C-alpha positions, 0 to 999 in steps of 0.5 A: 276657780269654780268651773275647775272645782265643779269639773273636779266634783263631777269626775269624782262622782263619776268615778264612784259611780263606776267603781259601784258599778264594777263592783255590782257587774263583778258580783253578778257575774259572780252570783251567775258562775256560782249558780252554773258551778255549784254543787248538784244535788238531787233529791228524792221524794218517795210516796205511796203514790209516786215519785218526785225527782228535783235537781239544784245546782248553786240553790237553782232549781234545773230540772224536776219530775215525777211518776205515778203507780198504784197505791201501796207499791212503793212503802211498806213493799216486801223484799220482793218488790225492791227492785221494782222501786228501784228500777222506777225511779232509774227510769224516771231518771233517765226520762228526765236527764236527771242524773245522779248516783247519790241522792237526798231522800225523803221517808213518810211519817207514817212509820216514824215517832217523833217527841221533843224531850226537854233536859229537865225531864231527862232522868241522870245519866253519865251523858246527854246521849244515854239520857235521851235515848233512854227516854225515847226508847221509853215512848217509842211505840216499836220494840228495839229490834224494829226500829231505829233511833235518832235524835239531836240538839234543837236548841242549846242557847241560854236556857233549858235545851231541847232535843228531838228524838225520832224512831224509824220502822226498821223494815221500812227504811231498810226496803227503801234503802235496799231498793235504790242501792239494788239499782246503783242509787246511793242515798246519802241522807234519808230524813223525814218529809216533816222536817224538809217541809219546815226546812222549805217553810223557813218560819219560826211560827208556823203550821204546815199541811201536807196533803197527799192521796194516801196519807196527810202531814200535820206540822206544827212549829214554834219558836222554830222548834217541831213541836209535832209532826203527826202523819196521818193515813187515809183514803181520800178518793171514798170522800167528798171535797166537803168531807176531806176538806172536813176530815182535814180541819177537824185533824188540824184543829184537834192537832193544835188543841193537843199542842196548846193543852200542853202550853196552856200558858203560851197557846198557838197564836191564831194568826199563825200561818199555815203552809198547804203542800202536797200532791192534792195542794193544786185541787184549789176547791179542796183549799178553798173549803178548808180554808174556809173552815179554818182560822189560821191565814193561809200563806204561799210558800217562798222557799229561799233558792231560785225556781222557774216560776212554772215550777208547782212548788207545793208539789215539791215542797218536800224536795226542795226542803232535801235540797235546802239541807245544805244551804244556810238559812235564817242567819239570826237562828244560831244566836237564838240557840237554834240549831237546823234540823239536820238528822240523818235517818240513814242508818250507819250500816248503809253509810260509807265507813268514815273514822270517828272523832274518837279514832282520829282523836287517838291517832293524832296523839300517837303521831303527835308523840312520834313526830316529838320523839322523832328529833330526841331519836335522831339527837341521841343518834347523832351524839352516839355515832359522834362518840363512837368517831371520837372513841376510834379516834382515840384508839388510834392516838393511844397506838401512836403514843405507844410507838412514841415511848418505844422509839424514844430512848433519851429522857428529854425526848421521852417528857416531849412526847409525853407533853405531846400526848397530854396536849393531845389528849386534854384537846381531845377531851374538850371536844368531847365536852364541847359536843356534849354541850352543844347536844345536850343543850339542844335536846333540852329545847327541842333543837335539832343540830347538824354535823358538828365541826371542831378543829380545837380552835373553832366549832362549826355547826348548822341548827333548827329549833321550832321556833325564834324564842327556842333558838334565842334560848338555845344560843343563850345557854351555850354562851352560858355554859362556860364552854365558848367565848361569848358574846356568841356571834348570831346567824342573818335574821336573829333574833327572829330566825329558827336556826342557821350556822353557828360559829363557837370559839371553845374557851382557852384549856387551863 
C-alpha cells in the first residue's frame, strides 16, 4: 500500500514538472517569436559631428551604424545644404542595411529651452493648455515667429500637477525635417536628446552627462521628473583632457547648485548616480579624471532592452532612448501619478493629417443620431404604405357597395347588402386600428416591425428590438392595449430573445 502511494505521488510530481516545463518552453518560444515578429523601429541621432542609426525589433537591437562629418554640417544648416544631410543619412542606411522610410529622430538641446511649471504658478485661464502656453511664451528666449512650443503633463496624481514645456528654434527643426523628407525619409517623431537619455537611464533620481565633441548635455532627474535639461556648446579640441574634465565637472556642479538653490528643503542627494553617455564617453582618460573630481558615483547604463554585448551603448544611448518610446518602462510610475515623457516635437505641418478628437466626436454624434432616427423613418414609411394600401382597398369596397345598391331592388336584399357593407367596413376599421396599435407601440419602444398580415381573425408579423427588455415591454404593451386576446403567445427563446414572429388574435368587435 505504501509503495502504491509513493508511486502515485511520484507521478503527480512528474506531471507537475512536465506541465511547468511545457509552460516555460511555450513562453520562451512566444518571446522568441515576438522578438523576430515585433514592430521594427529605426532611430536616427543627428549631431553636429555625425549621425547614428539604430534598428530594433521586438525590443531587441538588430543593427546599428554611424558616420562622421565636419562640425557644423548637420544642425543649423542653410537650406541649400539640407539635401546633403539627407543624402548622408540615405547612404548610411544603404551601406548598413538599415532600410526605413519612417524614423524617430533626435534634436539637439542647443536650439531649445525647457521648463518645469507647477500648477500653482499658472495664471487664471479657461483651460490648462492656455495657462501653460501663456507662461511658456513669457519665459522662452525666442520670439513667437521663430519657435515651436510644446507641453505635456508629467505628474498628475495626488498633490500639485507639474507640466513640462519645450520651445524649439523653428529654422533648426524645419531644416532637419526637410532634409530627411527630401530623400524620402519621414520622421514620425522628433524628440530632444535629453528626453531620450532620461528614458534610457530609467531612474527616479539621476544625473546624466552626455558628452559630444561639439556640445554636452547636463540633465537632472528628480522623482522621475526632468527638472533640468541643459545643453552647452564647447570646443573640446582646444582643451587638454584635464581642462575638459574640469570644465565638465564645474558645469555639472553649477547645474546642481542651481537646482539646490530652488529646492532648499530637498537638495539633490550626493549619492545620486551619474551616467556618462555620448561619443566621448569611450575616452577612458577623460571619464576617469571627471569621476575623480565629482562626488557622484558613476554607474554603467543598463537600458531595458536586449542588445549584443559589443554594442557601445553609451554612444548609442540617445538612439536607445528613442527606440524605447514604444516600450513600457517602470510599471510603478503610473501608480504615483507620473506620466511617461512622450512629447513629439514634430510640428503639425509635417504630420500626416488625422482627425482630431473633437472632429471624431462630432461625426460620431451625427452618425448616432442618424442611426437612432433610421428605424423611426423606416416604421413611418411602412405605416404610410400600409395606410395607402388600406385606402385603396376601401375605395374598392365603396365601389362594390354602390354596384350592389343599384342591383338590389327588394328591401330585404337591400338590408342584407347594407348589413354586409357595415360588416366589411367595421372589419376594415378594426384592421386599421390593429395595425396602428402595433406600429404605434413599436415606435414608442424603438422596435422594428416587418410586414403585418391580418385576415380578420388573426394577425401575424415579425419584429426586432434593440434588447430583450424592450421586446418584453413591447409584448406587454400589445396585451395592455385591449385590442388582442391575452396572454400573447411569445416566440421561441422568450423572455431573453430580442425579436421573432408574433401571432395575435384580435378581440371580437362589439
